[in-house]
C-alpha positions in Angstrom: -2.4 55.4 55.3 -4.9 56.1 52.5 -8.2 57.8 53.9 -11.7 58.1 52.4 -12.6 61.0 54.7 -11.0 64.1 55.9 -8.5 63.2 58.9 -10.1 65.9 61.3 -13.5 63.9 61.0 -11.9 60.5 62.3 -12.2 61.1 66.0 -15.5 60.7 67.5 -17.4 63.8 68.5 -17.3 62.8 72.3 -13.5 62.0 72.4 -12.2 64.5 69.9 -11.4 67.3 72.4 -9.3 64.9 74.3 -7.7 63.4 71.0 -6.8 66.9 69.7 -5.1 67.9 73.0 -3.4 65.0 74.1 -3.2 62.2 71.6 -2.6 64.2 68.2 0.3 66.2 69.4 2.3 63.0 70.8 2.0 61.1 67.6 1.8 63.5 64.5 3.8 66.6 63.1 1.5 69.6 62.5 3.5 72.1 60.2 1.3 75.2 61.8 1.9 74.4 65.4 5.1 72.3 65.6 9.0 73.2 65.2 10.9 71.9 62.5 12.9 69.9 64.9 9.9 67.6 65.6 10.0 66.6 61.7 13.2 64.7 62.5 12.1 63.2 65.7 11.7 59.3 65.4 8.3 57.7 65.9 6.3 61.0 64.6 4.1 60.5 61.7 4.4 63.2 59.0 2.6 63.8 55.8 4.3 62.3 53.1 1.9 63.2 50.2 -1.6 64.7 50.4 -4.1 64.5 47.8 -7.9 65.9 47.9 -8.8 65.0 44.3 -6.5 61.8 43.2 -6.4 58.2 43.3 -4.1 55.3 45.4 -3.0 52.1 44.3 -1.4 49.7 46.7 0.0 46.5 45.3 1.8 45.6 48.1 3.7 46.8 51.1 6.2 49.4 49.9 4.9 49.2 46.3 2.3 51.9 45.7 1.4 55.0 43.5 -0.4 57.9 44.4 -1.9 60.3 41.8 -3.0 63.9 42.3 -5.4 65.1 39.5 -5.4 68.7 40.4 -1.7 69.0 39.9 -1.0 66.0 37.7 1.8 64.9 40.1 2.5 61.3 41.1 4.2 59.8 44.3 5.3 56.1 43.8 7.3 53.8 46.0 8.6 50.5 44.3 10.9 48.5 46.6 14.1 47.3 44.6 13.3 49.2 41.6 15.0 52.8 40.9 12.9 55.8 41.2 14.0 56.8 37.9 12.2 54.1 36.2 9.4 55.4 34.2 6.2 53.7 35.8 2.9 55.7 35.4 0.2 55.6 37.6 -2.1 53.8 35.0 0.5 51.0 34.9 0.0 50.3 38.6 -3.9 50.2 37.9 -3.3 47.7 34.8 -1.1 45.6 37.2 -3.8 45.3 39.9 -6.6 44.3 37.7 -4.8 42.1 35.2 -2.1 39.4 35.2 0.2 42.0 33.5 4.0 42.1 35.2 5.9 45.1 33.6 9.4 44.0 33.0 12.5 46.5 32.6 16.2 46.3 32.3 17.9 47.8 35.1 21.7 48.4 35.3 23.5 47.4 38.6 27.2 46.9 39.8 28.0 43.4 40.6 31.5 42.3 41.8 33.4 39.7 39.7 35.6 37.3 42.1 37.7 36.0 39.1 39.0 39.3 38.0 38.6 41.2 41.2 36.7 43.8 39.4 33.4 45.5 39.6 31.3 45.2 36.5 28.0 46.8 35.3 25.4 44.2 34.8 22.2 44.6 33.1 19.4 42.9 34.8 15.7 42.5 33.6 13.4 42.9 36.6 9.8 42.5 37.2 8.7 46.1 38.2 5.4 45.5 39.6 3.6 42.5 40.9 -0.1 42.3 42.4 0.5 38.7 43.9 0.5 38.7 47.8 2.0 35.7 49.6 0.6 36.3 53.1 -2.9 37.5 52.3 -5.6 35.7 50.5 -6.8 38.1 47.8 -10.7 38.1 46.9 -11.7 37.9 43.2 -12.6 41.6 43.1 -8.8 42.0 43.7 -9.2 44.9 46.0 -10.1 43.1 49.6 -7.6 40.8 51.2 -8.1 38.1 54.2 -6.0 36.1 56.1 -4.8 32.8 54.7 -6.4 29.8 56.1 -5.9 25.9 55.9 -8.5 23.7 56.6 -10.5 26.2 58.4 -7.3 27.3 60.5 -5.4 30.6 60.2 -1.9 30.1 58.8 0.7 32.1 61.0 4.1 33.1 59.8 
């Protein structure tokens, strides 16, 4: 979840007291108040990466980059691509605004049925892709909307 305002300002003033006393403790981990056991509890939202001066680029689900300008630190997620693959934050931005699809060779293990052995196979993979197949992307390449055909929504 990326936010443009501080998290503490989200609840409306008239509901803030109830939210912070009853809703927040049920769903979120607070490092100052909660025990370390709550971190391992399933269903609890935990902070993954916090930035006050940075940027976020989300190409698709499970494919994003967050860059912290203050600490010159990057957090990235690329489904199906090794975390050791050198992808800079600028590469995510280029992919979002252009038709650039960076490709890299990646080693993987494969099983050969004929020789009954494992082989190391080098594969060229598209690392980043800004195409969404389940949403319509507006020309600004930032906003998306539901897919429609003949004015009706398309359901999957």
